[in-house]
N, C-alpha and C positions, 0 to 999 in steps of 0.2 A: 232362102233368107227367111228367118222368123223375125218379122219386123215388130218393133215396139210401136205403140200408138203415138207416143211422143218421144221420138228418138233423141237420146242425148249422146250416145256413142255406139260403135259397132265392135264386136269381137268375133274372132273365129272360134269354132268349137270342135274339139276332137273328143268324141264320146268313147271310142274304143269298142272292141268287138263284143265284150261281155255286156255292156250297156246296149249296144246295137241289137244283139240277138237274144239276150236273156233277160235284161232289166231295162226295157224301154221306158219304164216309169221313171228311172233316174234322168234320162234325157228330157222327158216331159217336165219333170220337176225343175230341171235346170232352165229350160226355156221360160217357164212361168216366172221363176225367181228373177231372171234377168229382164225379161220383157216388161214385167210389172214395175221395174225400176228404170225404164227408159233405155235399156240396152238391147239393140238388135243383134241377132245371132246368125252367123254365116257358117254353114257346114258345106265346104266346097265339093263340087263334083270331082271325082277322082281320088278323094280321100280313101285310104284303105287301112288295113291292119298296121299297127305301129311296128311290127316285126320283132317284138321283144322275145317271143318264143324261139324264133329262128336264131336271133342273136345269142340267147342263152345256151342254145344247143350247139353253137359253133358254126352254124350255117350262115356265115357272114355274107355270102354271095346273095342269098335270098333276102337277108336283112337289108342289104344295100339297095336292092331293087325296090322294095316297098318304101324304104326311107326316101329315096329319090322321087318316087311317085307322090308321097305326101308333101315333100318340099315343093314340088312343082305345082301341086293342087293349091297350096296356100299362097304361093307366089302369084298365081293367076287371080285368085278370088279372095284371099284372106286379108283382113285388116291387120293393124299393127300388133294387136294382142291376140294370142291364141290360148284359150283356156282348155283344161282337161278336167274331167271329173273322176279320172282313174289315176291313182298315184303311180302305178306301174307304167302306164302309157306315158304319163308326163315325164317320168324318169328316162324312158327310152328316147323321147323326142328331145329332151333338154340336155341329157348327160351322155347317153350311149350313142346317139347319132354322131356327135363329134369324134368319139372314139372309133367308130366304124370307118370314118373317112380321114383318120389321122395321117395316112400315107398317100392321100389323094393329091391332085394338083392344087395349086393355090386358089384358083377360081372356084373349084368345087368346095374346098374347105371354107371359103368365105361365104358361099351360098348356105352351107350347112350351119355355120355360126350365126348368120343373120336370121335364119329360121329358128334355131334353138333359143336364141336370145329373146324371141317373142313369146315363148311358151311359159305358162305359169299355171299353178294349181288353182282351182276354183276358190278355195278358202282364202288364199292370199289376195286374190282379186276382189273378193267380197269385202274383206277387211280394209285393204289398202286403197282400193279404187272407188268402191261404193260406200265405204264407211257404214257397213251394215250393222255393226255392233251398236253404234249410237242410235240408229233407227229402232233396233229391237228393244233397247233399254227403255225407250220412251213409253213402250207399251207394256213394260213389265210391272205387274202389280206389287203390292207390298209383301209382307211376310206371310203370305198364304201358302199352306202346304201344297206342293205340286208333285206329280210323278217324277221319279228319278231317271235321268238320262246319263249315260256314261260314254266313254270314247275309247276306241282301239286305234293305236298308231300303226299305220301300214309301214313296213320296213322301207319301202321305196320313197315314201313321203318324208319320214323323219331322218332316215340314215342317208339316203341318196340326195334328196332335195333340201334337207335341213328345215323342213316345215313341221312345226308341232304346236306353236303357240296359237296360230290363227284359228284352227278348228275349235280349240278350247274357248277362245274369246267369243266365238259365235255361239257355242252351246251354253256358255255361262250367261249370255244375254237373252236367251229364249224366254218369252213371257209365260209359256205354258209348262215349263219343266224346270227342275232343279238339277244342276250338273254336279255329279260326284265323281271324283277321280277313281278309276278302277285300279286295284293292285296290279303291278307289272303291266301297265297299259301299253308299254312299248315292246313287250315280249312278242316274238314272232308267233303268228297264229298257225304256222306249219303249212300254209298253202303252197307257196313256192312254185306257182305255175304248174308245169307238168310233173313236178315232184309229187304233188297230191294225187296224181293218177298212177304214176309208176311205183310209188311207195305209199300207198293209201293208208295202210295200218300205222306206219311210222308217222305219217302226216297227222293222223288223228291223235296219236300219242302226244305229239307236240301241242295240238289244239286243246288237249285235256287240261293242261295247266291254265290256258286262257279261260276255258269254260269254268274251271274251279274258281278262278278269281271273280268271274261274272256271277256265279251262283252265290258266292259268299256275301255279295252286296245287295242282291235282290232288286236290281234295276229293272225298270219297265222297258227301257229301250237301250240299245247299244248302237252308236253311230260309228261309221268309219268312212274312209275316203278312198278306198280301193275296191274295185269290183271283185277281184280275186279273194280278198279278205272277207268281203261280204258273203260270198259263197261258202267259204270255210266256216265262218261264224254261224251261218244258218244251219249248216250240216251239224256242227257241234251242239248247237242249242236243241236241234231236233232229236239228236241221239240221246241227249241228257233229259229230254222232256221238260225243259224250262218254259216258262211263260214269257220270258224276255223276247222281244222282237228286235231283229237286226235290220238296220236301215242305213241308207247312205246319208251323209251329212246334209246334202241339199234337200232331202226329204224331210228332215227335221225342221227346216226353215220355211219351205214353200207351202 
């Protein structure tokens, strides 16, 4: 439990493997962001990989095992709301888990549904539950020129979960940056999980269009809400030699 000093509510947190092992700074930024606003955060013992890789590869047996492990972990220790900072993980927990157990017995299907109904993306929670945009706007100065920040839509966030307005609302309210929409912001970055490993050159070819859009606008920062997209953007930016820095949405706020 990462407890807030003056606790107003508690949420469960599913950071995902990439945050856990490659970008712990995202997890730290999330805890700061929530704790500073009176939200205590529980990451239950027994929480494991979301299973998306196994699910996408057709290994539904393994996917079901890790899904049930996560459901059980949050049943024992998790509060009503479960947030994720990875769009791909959130899509797995909220959308793909019910698909995995579509032919299971009624009790199991109900367990899965109760779990999946509790899952939400961090941006939606920040806007709808914490009213973060109103808070940020209070500290936004007048018409002072500021560095430009833009946003990349993760496929799983926009297309699977239907979330695209909330991240932009947050970025537009930032006091230290000016938000500018990137051309083709919702075009796939080419990551696609293991696709970027098994078809690396093709993956980079897809990313090229994204990096072209980014280079054309000269933004200082590009934010996104998926750990996989973040990896892909960092790679593309490095290969192009741009000065733009890729960050997670919560890092822009915390």
